[in-house]
N, C-alpha and C positions, 0 to 999 in steps of 0.2 A: 503583281509580283506576288504578294502573302501568297497566292492561291497557287502560283506554280512552286512554290516551297513545299506548302502544306502538300498536295500533289504529290513532289516526289518523297518528301517524310514519308506517304502512306503506300508506296510503292517501295520502296525501300525497307518499310516493316512489314511486309507481309511476304517471307518468304517462299511462302505456300501458293503458288497459283493458281487459277481456273483449272489445271489438269490432276488436280484433287478431287476426290469422291469418297463421300462418305458411304460405306455397305451397307447393308443391313444385318449381314455376319457379325457385326462388331467393332469394322474396322475402319478403318481410311488411309487410300491407297492415291500416293501421288510417282505418277509416274514419272516425270519431270526428274524428282528427286531420286528416282529408283528404291523409295521406302516404302511399303504397308505400316500405318502406326495402332498399336491396340489402341481400342474406343468405345467400349462396352461398359455394362452399369457395376464389372466387377472392381475398376476401377476410381467409382464414385464415391466421394467421402462417405456418400449415404448407407455404404457398406463399409465404414470403418477401415480404408484403404489406404491409411499409409502405414507405413513396413519400415525397419529400421534397413541399413542399407543391404545386410548378408543376404534377409529375408527377400529383399527386392531382387535381387541377382538370383538368389536361387526360384525365385519366380516366377521370371521372364525365361530361367534354361527351362523349368518343367510346364511353361504353357503350351496346350495346344487352341490353336483360333482358329476360326475359317478353313482349316486342313492343314496348317501349316503346326509345325513345331519348331523352330530355328529361332524363336524370339529371342534377344537380348536385352540390356539396359543399354541405351543411345547413349552417344557421346556428345559431349559440349557441345560442340558446334550441332549437333543434329536438332537438338533440346531448344536451342536457340534460335531456328528457323520456324518453332513454334510463339515466339512471342508476339502478342496484339496488344501494343500501347493503347491504339486507341479506343475497343470495345472490351465488356468484359467479360466477352463471346468471341471466342474462335468463329470463323463459317464454316469448317468444315469439322470440326471437332463438337461433338454431344457432352461428352464428361470431361471436363478443364476448367480444372480446379487455379480461379483468376487469385494471382496471389499467393497458390501451392510454390515451393519449391522442387525439381522432382530429381531427383539421384540420376548421375550421370554412373560412367563405368569408369570415372575417372579417381586414380586412388592418388593419395601426397604424395609425394615423393619422398618427403625426410621425417615425412610423420603418415604410415601405415592404415593409426588408427581414425584417421577422417579420410572422405569419398566427397566429392564438386557435389553441386545440386547448380540448377539452373533456374532464374524466375520468370515464371510466364508472364509478367506483367512489364519490365525489360530489360527480360536479355542475363542480367546478372549475375556471376557466377558469387558461391560463396560454397566454405569448406568447413563439413560440419563434419562430428564422429559422427562414426559409425552404426553407434549403437541407439543414436534416437531415431528419431521416425520424419518419416518424408512421402510427398507424393511420387506413385512407379505409374510410368507407362512406358512400356516396351517396344520395341520396334524390328525390323527385321525387313533385308535388303529384297530387293525383286527380283 
């Protein structure tokens, strides 16, 4: 019974299925979800890639990667698909900040100075002041 519960947990924890593939151009393509994710060294903390929400939004808007220029900040639901509570590395993403909070495109309705972020550990959300720095990962629709 414990094995069955553990298997169900793992299956529901990985929203990215076998249809995702990492490309040499620095992107992860998930056909089933219809998304292409930025995954290049540019978003690594090694190059100090934490930004304010305003900088993150501008970065995604101006990003040209793998021949595409229609990148954007992801929604809360899109980012929650990336969580992987069982390991510190996601099987498809080379540059994943375990424990980091990634900016979403959602602004708080009654407090426009805050934007939503999602944890890569457990998918929890947190409202952060837009002037503070968090991790950034851009996405585009296929």
